[in-house]
Structure formats: C-alpha cells, structure tokens
C-alpha positions, 0 to 999 in steps of 0.5 A: 500500500502506497504511504501518504505523503505527510506535511513537511517543513524546512526544519525537518531533517533529512533521512540519509541511509546504508546497510552500515557505514559507507553512507557516511561518505555521502553525508560528508558530502551532503554535511558540507553543502547543507551546513543548516541542514538536520540530519539523520543517518540509519546504518542497517548494520544488523544486515549487512551486507547488502552486497550479498542478499536478494534483490527480494530481501533488500527490497524488503530491507529498504522499504522497512528503514525508508519507513521509519526514517518517514515516519521520524519525520524526514522531508527527504532521503538518501539512499546512500547505497549502491546496491540498495539504489539499484534494488530497491529506489524504484520500489520506494519511490512508488512507496512515497510518490512526491518525496524527494528521494536522491539515490546513488550510483557509479559515475559511469557517466563523469567516469566516462567524461575524465578517461583518455585512454577510453577505459574506465575500472568500475570497483563495485559489489558483485550485486551492483555490478549484476544489477540491471540498471547498472548494465543498462546505464552501461550500455548506454554510456558506452554506446554515447561516449564508446567508454569501455566499462572494465567491471571489478566485483570487489567481494569482501571489501565492505565488510574490511571497510565496516570493522574499521580496517581501512588501512591493514595490509590485509585491506591494502593486499585486498585492493592491489587485487581489486586495482591491478588488473584493472590498470594492467587492462590500460583503465586510466579512471576508477569508479568507486562505486560504493559508498564504502569505498572513498573511507579506502581511497588513500590506499587506493591511490597508493596501489596506483601510484606503485603500479599504473604508468600514468594519471589516474583519476578516482570517481567519487559521486557524493558530491553529485549526491549532494548537489542533486538533493540540494536541487531537489529541495530548493524546488520543494521549497524545504531548505534549511536556510539557517540554524544549527544544525542536528544530527543524529544516528540509528543502528539495527546493530550496536550503537557503541560501535556506529558511534566509534564510526563517526568520530574515526571517519568524521570526528563528529559525534552525534547522538546514536539509537539501536533499534529494531526496524522491519 
C-alpha cells in the first residue's frame, strides 16, 4: 500500500541510509554542501552487507528503513547505498510518491568524461555490478561515448571497511587484487561504485601510485548526490536557510559501533540509538 505523504517543513531532517557505515561518505558531502540541515543517518548493520542478499531481501529492508525515517519526520531521503539504489529505489519512490528521494549509482558518466584511454574501471559490489539498472546505464553511456567499462566486483571489501580496517595490510592486499588488473588493462579512471570505498581512497591511491604508468582519476559520486539533493529541496521549498544543525544516528546493531564510526571517519559525535526495524 502506498504510504501517505505528510506535510513537511524546512526544519524537518534529511534521512540518509546505508547497510552500514559507507553512507557516511555521502553524509560528509551533504553536511559540507548543506551545513544548516538536520541529518538523520540509519545504518542497517544487522543486515549488512546488502551486496550478498537477494534483490527481494534488499527491497524489503530498504522499504522498512525508509518507512522508519519517514516515520521520524524526514522531509527527504537519500539512499546512500549503491546496492540498495540499484535494487530498491524504484519501489521506495512508488511507496512515497512526491517525496524528494535521491539514490546513488556508480559514476559511469563522469568516468566516461574523465578517461583519456577510453577505459574506465568500476569498483563495486557483485550485486551492484549485476543489477539491471547499472548494466543498462553502462550500455547507454558506452554507446554514446565509446568508453569501455571494466567491471570489478570487490568481494569482502565492505566487510573490511565495516570492521574499521581502512589501512591494514590485508585491506591493501585486497585492493591490489582488485585495482592492478584494471590498470593492466589500460584503465586510467577508477569509479568508486560503493559508498564505502571513499574511506579507503588513500590506499587505492597508494596502489595506483605503485602500479600505474600514468595519471589515474578517481570518481566519487557523493558530491553529485549532495548537489542533486540541494536542487530537489530548493525546488520543493524545503531548504533550511540558517540555524544550528542537529545530527542523529540509528543502527540495527550496536550503537557504540556506529558512534565510533562517526568519530573515527568524520570526527562527529552525534546521539546514536540502536533500534529494531522490520
């Protein structure tokens, strides 16, 4: 059943969710571009990673989390998870028509615009790379630009990042395994196709510096997501023009773990609560 759209005000929060802490990379861009907005972040960590789940399961979880955030009064929703965007954003928009809803997807278009060699490496979860939406986007952009997209599933990388192993030897070795074959095939542009991956961007750059024969561009789409959100809020008359922002976190796992991620990854200390949803 389609949920009713409730009246919202400029002071209502923006809801942001991911299967875990990866969406904090998107929250970072939103906070920078919309510094007056109240933000509510939801980490569905008890069900992470989404990449290993069926599409039906991802849709079910995404609808449950979106329902929770709208129930908390969110005036807009950011699906800060590539896998959830590919699998579930259509269902979310159908359930809450008229609400500003922004998804993330791998930056294939900016990747095609940036490449000089014509070869773009796409680092993402296996589920994202097998999604019909991404494959259609790949074919459309390839036909329009002539760019060749090299799809690289990064199995296990989200788990490492969720554990906070951003610069461990094991994470570096894993990234070498994923990145070096793309460079060897001539990729001069790498798309970070999962919101978790910007948190290991420094290690990716180290791998590139050790193995690339020329300059390599990294594409993080968090900035574009924040700009699109700003456009939708402005169009709906929902931009909060001034005031001190409030930041709140929810998780389906341990609240202390998400609080530690906020501190360690962003240097922020919001109130965080553990909840059961769905």
